[in-house]
N, C-alpha and C positions, 0 to 999 in steps of 0.2 A: 845426581852429585852436583852441586852448584860450584860454577867456577869462581875461583878467588880473584879478586881485582885489586891491584895495588896501583897506587898513584905515586909518581916520582917526578921530581923537577928535572928540567934538562940537565942542570949541573949535577945532580945525583947521579943520573944516568951517565953523564959522561966520565964522572968519576970511577964508577964501577960497574962497567958493563957485564963483567963476569957474574957478578951477584944477581944481576938482573936476568941474564941467562938461565942462572941455576933456578930461580923461581919459576921461570917460563917451563924449563924442563920438569919441574915439578907440578906442572898443570896450572899455574897461574897466568893470568892475563895482566900485562903492565901497561899503564897508560902514563906516557911522558907527557908532562905539562909545562907551559911556560906561563907565568902568571895566572896560575889556575885555570887556564885555557887547554884542552887537550891538543897535543900537536902531533902524536903518534900512538899507535898501540902495537905491542908485541906480544903474540900470543903463539901457543904451539900450533905447528901445522897439522891439518888433519890427517887422518889415516892415508896410507897410500891406497889409491883406486887403480884397479887394472880391468882392462876391457876383457872380454871373453877370449878374444884371440890371443891376447897376452898371455892369459892363464893357461890356453891350450899349448901355446910355444913352451911356457915354462915346465908344463907337464912332460911334453915331449923330451926337452932337454935333460929333466931329471932322469926319465926312463934310459935315455941314452947313456947317461954318465953312471947310473947305478944299477941298470939292469931290471929295476924294478918299476912295473907301471903303477902309477897312482889308482887308488880303487875309491870310486864314490860310496858315499854311503847311501844305503838303499832309499831311504825316505827322501834324501835330498835330490837324487836321481829322478824319482817319481815326481816329486814337486816341479822340477824343472820341466819334465817332459809334459806335465799338466798346463804349465804357463805357456809353453810353445804351442800346444794345442788350441788353447783358448785365447791367442793373442790377436788382437784386431789391427788393421792398419791404423797408423797415426795420421790424422788429418789436422795440422795445426791450423789455426785461424789465420786468414790473410791479413795483412796489415795495409791499410789505406794510405 
């Protein structure tokens, strides 16, 4: 899916920020320009990313609140186990 890009002037942006945010919520990227030169870009934020430890904490909290433990889908659990078994140490290049 291609991102829709809208170009607006600073004046337009100042007059109707609500309309610009409505376009952003719909998935558009808005470029605010001054004399046809880009000044700023407003785009939707990316999806929320969580660490594994955050996911585990959320799962534990869910279980405490509801009494129901989350259940991993079997293929997903097998994939994670395989990744863990086959992981190698990360050796980033040293910078001079």
